[in-house]
PDB file of N, CA, C and O in Angstrom:
ATOM      1  N   ILE A   1       1.451  11.730  -7.255  1.00  0.00           N
ATOM      2  CA  ILE A   1       1.730  10.545  -6.462  1.00  0.00           C
ATOM      3  C   ILE A   1       2.408  10.957  -5.163  1.00  0.00           C
ATOM      4  O   ILE A   1       2.114  10.392  -4.109  1.00  0.00           O
ATOM      5  N   GLY A   2       3.297  11.918  -5.218  1.00  0.00           N
ATOM      6  CA  GLY A   2       3.977  12.372  -4.007  1.00  0.00           C
ATOM      7  C   GLY A   2       3.018  12.955  -2.986  1.00  0.00           C
ATOM      8  O   GLY A   2       3.179  12.759  -1.782  1.00  0.00           O
ATOM      9  N   ILE A   3       2.008  13.680  -3.482  1.00  0.00           N
ATOM     10  CA  ILE A   3       1.013  14.263  -2.578  1.00  0.00           C
ATOM     11  C   ILE A   3       0.231  13.164  -1.880  1.00  0.00           C
ATOM     12  O   ILE A   3      -0.076  13.289  -0.694  1.00  0.00           O
ATOM     13  N   SER A   4      -0.096  12.095  -2.584  1.00  0.00           N
ATOM     14  CA  SER A   4      -0.865  11.015  -1.956  1.00  0.00           C
ATOM     15  C   SER A   4      -0.068  10.372  -0.828  1.00  0.00           C
ATOM     16  O   SER A   4      -0.646   9.931   0.166  1.00  0.00           O
ATOM     17  N   GLN A   5       1.236  10.315  -0.971  1.00  0.00           N
ATOM     18  CA  GLN A   5       2.063   9.771   0.101  1.00  0.00           C
ATOM     19  C   GLN A   5       2.017  10.671   1.334  1.00  0.00           C
ATOM     20  O   GLN A   5       1.996  10.180   2.462  1.00  0.00           O
ATOM     21  N   VAL A   6       2.001  11.983   1.121  1.00  0.00           N
ATOM     22  CA  VAL A   6       1.936  12.933   2.234  1.00  0.00           C
ATOM     23  C   VAL A   6       0.599  12.815   2.945  1.00  0.00           C
ATOM     24  O   VAL A   6       0.542  12.916   4.170  1.00  0.00           O
ATOM     25  N   VAL A   7      -0.473  12.606   2.200  1.00  0.00           N
ATOM     26  CA  VAL A   7      -1.803  12.478   2.793  1.00  0.00           C
ATOM     27  C   VAL A   7      -1.894  11.206   3.617  1.00  0.00           C
ATOM     28  O   VAL A   7      -2.602  11.178   4.623  1.00  0.00           O
ATOM     29  N   GLN A   8      -1.203  10.166   3.221  1.00  0.00           N
ATOM     30  CA  GLN A   8      -1.275   8.888   3.928  1.00  0.00           C
ATOM     31  C   GLN A   8      -0.595   8.930   5.293  1.00  0.00           C
ATOM     32  O   GLN A   8      -0.944   8.149   6.178  1.00  0.00           O
ATOM     33  N   LEU A   9       0.358   9.820   5.475  1.00  0.00           N
ATOM     34  CA  LEU A   9       1.101   9.871   6.739  1.00  0.00           C
ATOM     35  C   LEU A   9       0.204  10.168   7.939  1.00  0.00           C
ATOM     36  O   LEU A   9       0.250   9.416   8.913  1.00  0.00           O
ATOM     37  N   PRO A  10      -0.616  11.232   7.920  1.00  0.00           N
ATOM     38  CA  PRO A  10      -1.480  11.444   9.091  1.00  0.00           C
ATOM     39  C   PRO A  10      -2.501  10.323   9.281  1.00  0.00           C
ATOM     40  O   PRO A  10      -2.859  10.005  10.415  1.00  0.00           O
ATOM     41  N   ILE A  11      -2.969   9.727   8.201  1.00  0.00           N
ATOM     42  CA  ILE A  11      -3.902   8.608   8.325  1.00  0.00           C
ATOM     43  C   ILE A  11      -3.217   7.456   9.055  1.00  0.00           C
ATOM     44  O   ILE A  11      -3.807   6.851   9.951  1.00  0.00           O
ATOM     45  N   ALA A  12      -1.991   7.153   8.682  1.00  0.00           N
ATOM     46  CA  ALA A  12      -1.254   6.072   9.336  1.00  0.00           C
ATOM     47  C   ALA A  12      -0.997   6.390  10.809  1.00  0.00           C
ATOM     48  O   ALA A  12      -1.078   5.505  11.660  1.00  0.00           O
ATOM     49  N   VAL A  13      -0.686   7.655  11.109  1.00  0.00           N
ATOM     50  CA  VAL A  13      -0.436   8.049  12.498  1.00  0.00           C
ATOM     51  C   VAL A  13      -1.698   7.876  13.335  1.00  0.00           C
ATOM     52  O   VAL A  13      -1.651   7.286  14.415  1.00  0.00           O
ATOM     53  N   PHE A  14      -2.831   8.389  12.842  1.00  0.00           N
ATOM     54  CA  PHE A  14      -4.080   8.271  13.598  1.00  0.00           C
ATOM     55  C   PHE A  14      -4.522   6.817  13.731  1.00  0.00           C
ATOM     56  O   PHE A  14      -5.038   6.423  14.777  1.00  0.00           O
ATOM     57  N   ALA A  15      -4.328   6.024  12.694  1.00  0.00           N
ATOM     58  CA  ALA A  15      -4.673   4.605  12.773  1.00  0.00           C
ATOM     59  C   ALA A  15      -3.795   3.902  13.803  1.00  0.00           C
ATOM     60  O   ALA A  15      -4.279   3.064  14.565  1.00  0.00           O
ATOM     61  N   SER A  16      -2.511   4.239  13.828  1.00  0.00           N
ATOM     62  CA  SER A  16      -1.600   3.636  14.811  1.00  0.00           C
ATOM     63  C   SER A  16      -1.994   4.019  16.228  1.00  0.00           C
ATOM     64  O   SER A  16      -1.960   3.180  17.128  1.00  0.00           O
ATOM     65  N   VAL A  17      -2.366   5.270  16.434  1.00  0.00           N
ATOM     66  CA  VAL A  17      -2.812   5.712  17.763  1.00  0.00           C
ATOM     67  C   VAL A  17      -4.067   4.945  18.165  1.00  0.00           C
ATOM     68  O   VAL A  17      -4.178   4.481  19.300  1.00  0.00           O
ATOM     69  N   GLY A  18      -5.013   4.811  17.235  1.00  0.00           N
ATOM     70  CA  GLY A  18      -6.237   4.071  17.526  1.00  0.00           C
ATOM     71  C   GLY A  18      -5.965   2.624  17.894  1.00  0.00           C
ATOM     72  O   GLY A  18      -6.534   2.109  18.857  1.00  0.00           O
ATOM     73  N   PHE A  19      -5.099   1.964  17.135  1.00  0.00           N
ATOM     74  CA  PHE A  19      -4.772   0.571  17.437  1.00  0.00           C
ATOM     75  C   PHE A  19      -4.044   0.452  18.775  1.00  0.00           C
ATOM     76  O   PHE A  19      -4.275  -0.494  19.529  1.00  0.00           O
ATOM     77  N   SER A  20      -3.158   1.419  19.072  1.00  0.00           N
ATOM     78  CA  SER A  20      -2.416   1.339  20.330  1.00  0.00           C
ATOM     79  C   SER A  20      -3.337   1.554  21.527  1.00  0.00           C
ATOM     80  O   SER A  20      -3.100   0.979  22.589  1.00  0.00           O
ATOM     81  N   LEU A  21      -4.374   2.364  21.379  1.00  0.00           N
ATOM     82  CA  LEU A  21      -5.325   2.576  22.477  1.00  0.00           C
ATOM     83  C   LEU A  21      -6.027   1.278  22.871  1.00  0.00           C
ATOM     84  O   LEU A  21      -6.408   1.102  24.028  1.00  0.00           O
ATOM     85  N   TYR A  22      -6.194   0.381  21.919  1.00  0.00           N
ATOM     86  CA  TYR A  22      -6.849  -0.895  22.186  1.00  0.00           C
ATOM     87  C   TYR A  22      -5.854  -2.051  22.335  1.00  0.00           C
ATOM     88  O   TYR A  22      -6.247  -3.215  22.409  1.00  0.00           O
ATOM     89  N   GLY A  23      -4.564  -1.713  22.377  1.00  0.00           N
ATOM     90  CA  GLY A  23      -3.543  -2.730  22.591  1.00  0.00           C
ATOM     91  C   GLY A  23      -3.293  -3.648  21.405  1.00  0.00           C
ATOM     92  O   GLY A  23      -2.828  -4.775  21.579  1.00  0.00           O
ATOM     93  N   HIS A  24      -3.597  -3.180  20.209  1.00  0.00           N
ATOM     94  CA  HIS A  24      -3.444  -4.018  19.024  1.00  0.00           C
ATOM     95  C   HIS A  24      -2.345  -3.521  18.087  1.00  0.00           C
ATOM     96  O   HIS A  24      -2.378  -3.814  16.892  1.00  0.00           O
ATOM     97  N   LEU A  25      -1.389  -2.786  18.602  1.00  0.00           N
ATOM     98  CA  LEU A  25      -0.329  -2.227  17.756  1.00  0.00           C
ATOM     99  C   LEU A  25       0.870  -3.167  17.759  1.00  0.00           C
ATOM    100  O   LEU A  25       1.453  -3.436  18.810  1.00  0.00           O
ATOM    101  N   ASP A  26       1.231  -3.661  16.591  1.00  0.00           N
ATOM    102  CA  ASP A  26       2.381  -4.557  16.433  1.00  0.00           C
ATOM    103  C   ASP A  26       3.519  -3.740  15.829  1.00  0.00           C
ATOM    104  O   ASP A  26       3.596  -3.574  14.611  1.00  0.00           O
ATOM    105  N   ILE A  27       4.394  -3.236  16.682  1.00  0.00           N
ATOM    106  CA  ILE A  27       5.469  -2.341  16.229  1.00  0.00           C
ATOM    107  C   ILE A  27       6.442  -3.068  15.310  1.00  0.00           C
ATOM    108  O   ILE A  27       6.891  -2.506  14.311  1.00  0.00           O
ATOM    109  N   LYS A  28       6.768  -4.304  15.639  1.00  0.00           N
ATOM    110  CA  LYS A  28       7.709  -5.073  14.801  1.00  0.00           C
ATOM    111  C   LYS A  28       7.160  -5.202  13.377  1.00  0.00           C
ATOM    112  O   LYS A  28       7.886  -4.986  12.406  1.00  0.00           O
ATOM    113  N   MET A  29       5.886  -5.552  13.261  1.00  0.00           N
ATOM    114  CA  MET A  29       5.262  -5.692  11.940  1.00  0.00           C
ATOM    115  C   MET A  29       5.222  -4.335  11.228  1.00  0.00           C
ATOM    116  O   MET A  29       5.472  -4.259  10.025  1.00  0.00           O
ATOM    117  N   GLY A  30       4.912  -3.280  11.959  1.00  0.00           N
ATOM    118  CA  GLY A  30       4.855  -1.943  11.372  1.00  0.00           C
ATOM    119  C   GLY A  30       6.201  -1.499  10.816  1.00  0.00           C
ATOM    120  O   GLY A  30       6.276  -0.942   9.721  1.00  0.00           O
ATOM    121  N   VAL A  31       7.252  -1.744  11.568  1.00  0.00           N
ATOM    122  CA  VAL A  31       8.598  -1.381  11.108  1.00  0.00           C
ATOM    123  C   VAL A  31       8.967  -2.195   9.872  1.00  0.00           C
ATOM    124  O   VAL A  31       9.511  -1.658   8.907  1.00  0.00           O
ATOM    125  N   MET A  32       8.669  -3.487   9.908  1.00  0.00           N
ATOM    126  CA  MET A  32       8.985  -4.344   8.763  1.00  0.00           C
ATOM    127  C   MET A  32       8.236  -3.876   7.511  1.00  0.00           C
ATOM    128  O   MET A  32       8.831  -3.752   6.441  1.00  0.00           O
ATOM    129  N   LEU A  33       6.934  -3.617   7.646  1.00  0.00           N
ATOM    130  CA  LEU A  33       6.156  -3.150   6.493  1.00  0.00           C
ATOM    131  C   LEU A  33       6.626  -1.780   6.019  1.00  0.00           C
ATOM    132  O   LEU A  33       6.660  -1.517   4.817  1.00  0.00           O
ATOM    133  N   GLY A  34       6.986  -0.907   6.954  1.00  0.00           N
ATOM    134  CA  GLY A  34       7.491   0.416   6.582  1.00  0.00           C
ATOM    135  C   GLY A  34       8.781   0.343   5.785  1.00  0.00           C
ATOM    136  O   GLY A  34       8.960   1.074   4.810  1.00  0.00           O
ATOM    137  N   LEU A  35       9.681  -0.542   6.201  1.00  0.00           N
ATOM    138  CA  LEU A  35      10.943  -0.699   5.466  1.00  0.00           C
ATOM    139  C   LEU A  35      10.711  -1.278   4.074  1.00  0.00           C
ATOM    140  O   LEU A  35      11.331  -0.847   3.102  1.00  0.00           O
ATOM    141  N   ILE A  36       9.815  -2.255   3.990  1.00  0.00           N
ATOM    142  CA  ILE A  36       9.496  -2.831   2.679  1.00  0.00           C
ATOM    143  C   ILE A  36       8.875  -1.764   1.782  1.00  0.00           C
ATOM    144  O   ILE A  36       9.216  -1.664   0.604  1.00  0.00           O
ATOM    145  N   GLN A  37       7.964  -0.970   2.339  1.00  0.00           N
ATOM    146  CA  GLN A  37       7.313   0.075   1.550  1.00  0.00           C
ATOM    147  C   GLN A  37       8.327   1.121   1.093  1.00  0.00           C
ATOM    148  O   GLN A  37       8.284   1.566  -0.054  1.00  0.00           O
ATOM    149  N   ALA A  38       9.228   1.510   1.972  1.00  0.00           N
ATOM    150  CA  ALA A  38      10.244   2.502   1.601  1.00  0.00           C
ATOM    151  C   ALA A  38      11.109   1.989   0.449  1.00  0.00           C
ATOM    152  O   ALA A  38      11.407   2.728  -0.489  1.00  0.00           O
ATOM    153  N   GLY A  39      11.506   0.732   0.527  1.00  0.00           N
ATOM    154  CA  GLY A  39      12.292   0.149  -0.563  1.00  0.00           C
ATOM    155  C   GLY A  39      11.506   0.074  -1.856  1.00  0.00           C
ATOM    156  O   GLY A  39      12.041   0.340  -2.933  1.00  0.00           O
ATOM    157  N   ALA A  40      10.233  -0.288  -1.752  1.00  0.00           N
ATOM    158  CA  ALA A  40       9.389  -0.377  -2.943  1.00  0.00           C
ATOM    159  C   ALA A  40       9.166   0.993  -3.576  1.00  0.00           C
ATOM    160  O   ALA A  40       9.087   1.108  -4.799  1.00  0.00           O
ATOM    161  N   VAL A  41       9.066   2.024  -2.754  1.00  0.00           N
ATOM    162  CA  VAL A  41       8.890   3.384  -3.288  1.00  0.00           C
ATOM    163  C   VAL A  41      10.120   3.796  -4.089  1.00  0.00           C
ATOM    164  O   VAL A  41       9.995   4.377  -5.167  1.00  0.00           O
ATOM    165  N   VAL A  42      11.294   3.502  -3.572  1.00  0.00           N
ATOM    166  CA  VAL A  42      12.534   3.863  -4.274  1.00  0.00           C
ATOM    167  C   VAL A  42      12.627   3.116  -5.612  1.00  0.00           C
ATOM    168  O   VAL A  42      12.909   3.717  -6.648  1.00  0.00           O
ATOM    169  N   VAL A  43      12.388   1.810  -5.575  1.00  0.00           N
ATOM    170  CA  VAL A  43      12.454   1.009  -6.805  1.00  0.00           C
ATOM    171  C   VAL A  43      11.377   1.460  -7.793  1.00  0.00           C
ATOM    172  O   VAL A  43      11.646   1.610  -8.984  1.00  0.00           O
ATOM    173  N   GLY A  44      10.155   1.676  -7.294  1.00  0.00           N
ATOM    174  CA  GLY A  44       9.052   2.111  -8.156  1.00  0.00           C
ATOM    175  C   GLY A  44       9.309   3.463  -8.800  1.00  0.00           C
ATOM    176  O   GLY A  44       8.990   3.666  -9.971  1.00  0.00           O
ATOM    177  N   ALA A  45       9.883   4.387  -8.043  1.00  0.00           N
ATOM    178  CA  ALA A  45      10.182   5.707  -8.599  1.00  0.00           C
ATOM    179  C   ALA A  45      11.218   5.615  -9.708  1.00  0.00           C
ATOM    180  O   ALA A  45      11.100   6.286 -10.733  1.00  0.00           O
ATOM    181  N   LYS A  46      12.236   4.782  -9.504  1.00  0.00           N
ATOM    182  CA  LYS A  46      13.255   4.612 -10.545  1.00  0.00           C
ATOM    183  C   LYS A  46      12.665   3.955 -11.792  1.00  0.00           C
ATOM    184  O   LYS A  46      12.963   4.359 -12.916  1.00  0.00           O
ATOM    185  N   MET A  47      11.822   2.934 -11.580  1.00  0.00           N
ATOM    186  CA  MET A  47      11.203   2.252 -12.722  1.00  0.00           C
ATOM    187  C   MET A  47      10.276   3.195 -13.485  1.00  0.00           C
ATOM    188  O   MET A  47      10.206   3.133 -14.713  1.00  0.00           O
ATOM    189  N   ALA A  48       9.573   4.057 -12.779  1.00  0.00           N
ATOM    190  CA  ALA A  48       8.622   4.966 -13.418  1.00  0.00           C
ATOM    191  C   ALA A  48       9.317   5.919 -14.384  1.00  0.00           C
ATOM    192  O   ALA A  48       8.705   6.384 -15.346  1.00  0.00           O
ATOM    193  N   HIS A  49      10.585   6.210 -14.133  1.00  0.00           N
ATOM    194  CA  HIS A  49      11.316   7.116 -15.032  1.00  0.00           C
ATOM    195  C   HIS A  49      11.825   6.411 -16.288  1.00  0.00           C
ATOM    196  O   HIS A  49      12.174   7.068 -17.269  1.00  0.00           O
ATOM    197  N   TYR A  50      11.868   5.083 -16.263  1.00  0.00           N
ATOM    198  CA  TYR A  50      12.373   4.338 -17.405  1.00  0.00           C
ATOM    199  C   TYR A  50      11.283   3.712 -18.263  1.00  0.00           C
ATOM    200  O   TYR A  50      11.549   3.287 -19.387  1.00  0.00           O
ATOM    201  N   ILE A  51      10.055   3.651 -17.746  1.00  0.00           N
ATOM    202  CA  ILE A  51       8.952   3.025 -18.468  1.00  0.00           C
ATOM    203  C   ILE A  51       8.108   4.113 -19.120  1.00  0.00           C
ATOM    204  O   ILE A  51       7.834   5.142 -18.503  1.00  0.00           O
ATOM    205  N   ALA A  52       7.696   3.891 -20.361  1.00  0.00           N
ATOM    206  CA  ALA A  52       6.846   4.854 -21.066  1.00  0.00           C
ATOM    207  C   ALA A  52       5.534   5.035 -20.293  1.00  0.00           C
ATOM    208  O   ALA A  52       5.037   4.102 -19.663  1.00  0.00           O
ATOM    209  N   ALA A  53       4.988   6.242 -20.354  1.00  0.00           N
ATOM    210  CA  ALA A  53       3.790   6.592 -19.585  1.00  0.00           C
ATOM    211  C   ALA A  53       2.612   5.677 -19.899  1.00  0.00           C
ATOM    212  O   ALA A  53       1.909   5.249 -18.984  1.00  0.00           O
ATOM    213  N   ASP A  54       2.383   5.368 -21.172  1.00  0.00           N
ATOM    214  CA  ASP A  54       1.267   4.483 -21.537  1.00  0.00           C
ATOM    215  C   ASP A  54       1.441   3.087 -20.953  1.00  0.00           C
ATOM    216  O   ASP A  54       0.487   2.494 -20.450  1.00  0.00           O
ATOM    217  N   LYS A  55       2.655   2.569 -21.021  1.00  0.00           N
ATOM    218  CA  LYS A  55       2.920   1.237 -20.484  1.00  0.00           C
ATOM    219  C   LYS A  55       2.779   1.238 -18.960  1.00  0.00           C
ATOM    220  O   LYS A  55       2.233   0.297 -18.385  1.00  0.00           O
ATOM    221  N   LEU A  56       3.269   2.288 -18.314  1.00  0.00           N
ATOM    222  CA  LEU A  56       3.157   2.409 -16.861  1.00  0.00           C
ATOM    223  C   LEU A  56       1.690   2.485 -16.440  1.00  0.00           C
ATOM    224  O   LEU A  56       1.297   1.881 -15.441  1.00  0.00           O
ATOM    225  N   ARG A  57       0.886   3.222 -17.195  1.00  0.00           N
ATOM    226  CA  ARG A  57      -0.543   3.335 -16.914  1.00  0.00           C
ATOM    227  C   ARG A  57      -1.220   1.974 -17.001  1.00  0.00           C
ATOM    228  O   ARG A  57      -2.073   1.647 -16.176  1.00  0.00           O
ATOM    229  N   ARG A  58      -0.841   1.183 -17.998  1.00  0.00           N
ATOM    230  CA  ARG A  58      -1.422  -0.161 -18.144  1.00  0.00           C
ATOM    231  C   ARG A  58      -0.995  -1.084 -17.003  1.00  0.00           C
ATOM    232  O   ARG A  58      -1.803  -1.862 -16.497  1.00  0.00           O
ATOM    233  N   ILE A  59       0.259  -0.999 -16.603  1.00  0.00           N
ATOM    234  CA  ILE A  59       0.759  -1.819 -15.498  1.00  0.00           C
ATOM    235  C   ILE A  59      -0.018  -1.503 -14.221  1.00  0.00           C
ATOM    236  O   ILE A  59      -0.452  -2.411 -13.513  1.00  0.00           O
ATOM    237  N   VAL A  60      -0.190  -0.222 -13.932  1.00  0.00           N
ATOM    238  CA  VAL A  60      -0.931   0.184 -12.729  1.00  0.00           C
ATOM    239  C   VAL A  60      -2.385  -0.259 -12.828  1.00  0.00           C
ATOM    240  O   VAL A  60      -2.953  -0.735 -11.844  1.00  0.00           O
ATOM    241  N   ALA A  61      -2.991  -0.111 -13.995  1.00  0.00           N
ATOM    242  CA  ALA A  61      -4.394  -0.518 -14.172  1.00  0.00           C
ATOM    243  C   ALA A  61      -4.558  -2.013 -13.937  1.00  0.00           C
ATOM    244  O   ALA A  61      -5.487  -2.429 -13.244  1.00  0.00           O
ATOM    245  N   VAL A  62      -3.673  -2.823 -14.500  1.00  0.00           N
ATOM    246  CA  VAL A  62      -3.757  -4.274 -14.317  1.00  0.00           C
ATOM    247  C   VAL A  62      -3.546  -4.634 -12.842  1.00  0.00           C
ATOM    248  O   VAL A  62      -4.245  -5.494 -12.307  1.00  0.00           O
ATOM    249  N   ALA A  63      -2.596  -3.986 -12.194  1.00  0.00           N
ATOM    250  CA  ALA A  63      -2.341  -4.257 -10.779  1.00  0.00           C
ATOM    251  C   ALA A  63      -3.565  -3.910  -9.931  1.00  0.00           C
ATOM    252  O   ALA A  63      -3.945  -4.678  -9.048  1.00  0.00           O
ATOM    253  N   LEU A  64      -4.178  -2.762 -10.193  1.00  0.00           N
ATOM    254  CA  LEU A  64      -5.349  -2.351  -9.416  1.00  0.00           C
ATOM    255  C   LEU A  64      -6.543  -3.267  -9.660  1.00  0.00           C
ATOM    256  O   LEU A  64      -7.274  -3.599  -8.728  1.00  0.00           O
ATOM    257  N   ILE A  65      -6.738  -3.672 -10.899  1.00  0.00           N
ATOM    258  CA  ILE A  65      -7.825  -4.608 -11.198  1.00  0.00           C
ATOM    259  C   ILE A  65      -7.570  -5.944 -10.497  1.00  0.00           C
ATOM    260  O   ILE A  65      -8.492  -6.547  -9.946  1.00  0.00           O
ATOM    261  N   GLY A  66      -6.323  -6.402 -10.520  1.00  0.00           N
ATOM    262  CA  GLY A  66      -5.980  -7.652  -9.842  1.00  0.00           C
ATOM    263  C   GLY A  66      -6.226  -7.581  -8.338  1.00  0.00           C
ATOM    264  O   GLY A  66      -6.772  -8.514  -7.749  1.00  0.00           O
ATOM    265  N   VAL A  67      -5.829  -6.489  -7.728  1.00  0.00           N
ATOM    266  CA  VAL A  67      -6.066  -6.315  -6.287  1.00  0.00           C
ATOM    267  C   VAL A  67      -7.561  -6.250  -6.004  1.00  0.00           C
ATOM    268  O   VAL A  67      -8.027  -6.820  -5.017  1.00  0.00           O
ATOM    269  N   GLY A  68      -8.316  -5.566  -6.853  1.00  0.00           N
ATOM    270  CA  GLY A  68      -9.766  -5.495  -6.685  1.00  0.00           C
ATOM    271  C   GLY A  68     -10.422  -6.852  -6.764  1.00  0.00           C
ATOM    272  O   GLY A  68     -11.311  -7.163  -5.971  1.00  0.00           O
ATOM    273  N   ILE A  69      -9.987  -7.674  -7.726  1.00  0.00           N
ATOM    274  CA  ILE A  69     -10.522  -9.030  -7.860  1.00  0.00           C
ATOM    275  C   ILE A  69     -10.169  -9.859  -6.627  1.00  0.00           C
ATOM    276  O   ILE A  69     -11.012 -10.585  -6.098  1.00  0.00           O
ATOM    277  N   LEU A  70      -8.930  -9.750  -6.175  1.00  0.00           N
ATOM    278  CA  LEU A  70      -8.494 -10.492  -4.994  1.00  0.00           C
ATOM    279  C   LEU A  70      -9.304 -10.100  -3.761  1.00  0.00           C
ATOM    280  O   LEU A  70      -9.761 -10.967  -3.015  1.00  0.00           O
ATOM    281  N   MET A  71      -9.482  -8.796  -3.547  1.00  0.00           N
ATOM    282  CA  MET A  71     -10.236  -8.331  -2.381  1.00  0.00           C
ATOM    283  C   MET A  71     -11.696  -8.765  -2.458  1.00  0.00           C
ATOM    284  O   MET A  71     -12.277  -9.189  -1.460  1.00  0.00           O
ATOM    285  N   THR A  72     -12.278  -8.657  -3.633  1.00  0.00           N
ATOM    286  CA  THR A  72     -13.682  -9.063  -3.807  1.00  0.00           C
ATOM    287  C   THR A  72     -13.842 -10.557  -3.551  1.00  0.00           C
ATOM    288  O   THR A  72     -14.789 -10.973  -2.882  1.00  0.00           O
ATOM    289  N   SER A  73     -12.929 -11.361  -4.074  1.00  0.00           N
ATOM    290  CA  SER A  73     -13.028 -12.812  -3.874  1.00  0.00           C
ATOM    291  C   SER A  73     -12.844 -13.171  -2.409  1.00  0.00           C
ATOM    292  O   SER A  73     -13.481 -14.106  -1.926  1.00  0.00           O
ATOM    293  N   GLN A  74     -11.988 -12.453  -1.691  1.00  0.00           N
ATOM    294  CA  GLN A  74     -11.818 -12.729  -0.265  1.00  0.00           C
ATOM    295  C   GLN A  74     -13.099 -12.424   0.511  1.00  0.00           C
ATOM    296  O   GLN A  74     -13.452 -13.154   1.437  1.00  0.00           O
ATOM    297  N   VAL A  75     -13.788 -11.360   0.140  1.00  0.00           N
ATOM    298  CA  VAL A  75     -15.030 -11.015   0.814  1.00  0.00           C
ATOM    299  C   VAL A  75     -16.125 -12.020   0.475  1.00  0.00           C
ATOM    300  O   VAL A  75     -16.871 -12.458   1.351  1.00  0.00           O
ATOM    301  N   LEU A  76     -16.216 -12.378  -0.791  1.00  0.00           N
ATOM    302  CA  LEU A  76     -17.284 -13.286  -1.226  1.00  0.00           C
ATOM    303  C   LEU A  76     -17.097 -14.714  -0.733  1.00  0.00           C
ATOM    304  O   LEU A  76     -18.072 -15.406  -0.441  1.00  0.00           O
ATOM    305  N   PHE A  77     -15.847 -15.157  -0.640  1.00  0.00           N
ATOM    306  CA  PHE A  77     -15.589 -16.545  -0.325  1.00  0.00           C
ATOM    307  C   PHE A  77     -14.933 -16.756   1.036  1.00  0.00           C
ATOM    308  O   PHE A  77     -14.310 -17.791   1.271  1.00  0.00           O
ATOM    309  N   GLN A  78     -15.068 -15.789   1.926  1.00  0.00           N
ATOM    310  CA  GLN A  78     -14.451 -15.933   3.242  1.00  0.00           C
ATOM    311  C   GLN A  78     -15.175 -16.998   4.059  1.00  0.00           C
ATOM    312  O   GLN A  78     -16.396 -17.142   3.995  1.00  0.00           O
ATOM    313  N   THR A  79     -14.394 -17.724   4.816  1.00  0.00           N
ATOM    314  CA  THR A  79     -14.976 -18.735   5.700  1.00  0.00           C
ATOM    315  C   THR A  79     -14.639 -18.350   7.134  1.00  0.00           C
ATOM    316  O   THR A  79     -13.499 -18.009   7.450  1.00  0.00           O
ATOM    317  N   GLU A  80     -15.623 -18.408   7.970  1.00  0.00           N
ATOM    318  CA  GLU A  80     -15.399 -18.028   9.373  1.00  0.00           C
ATOM    319  C   GLU A  80     -15.546 -19.205  10.274  1.00  0.00           C
ATOM    320  O   GLU A  80     -15.392 -19.076  11.489  1.00  0.00           O
TER     321      GLU A  80
END
C-alpha cells in the first residue's frame, strides 16, 4: 500500500501541471483534498493495525464494489 502512494505522487504532479497549463487548477480545492487525504491515511493506517486481515479485506472489497457501482451508475444515468 505504501508503494502505491509513492507511485501516485508523480501522477498527481503531472496531472496538476497539465491542469495548470489550461488554467483549470484549483489550488484551494487541491489543498483541502490533500489535507483530508492525509488525515484519512493516518486514521486508516491505525485502523488497519487493529482490524483482522480477513475483516479488513472484506471492508476494502465492499468499499471498492460500492465505488464501482456508483461510478457505473453515474456513467449510465448521466444527464447532460
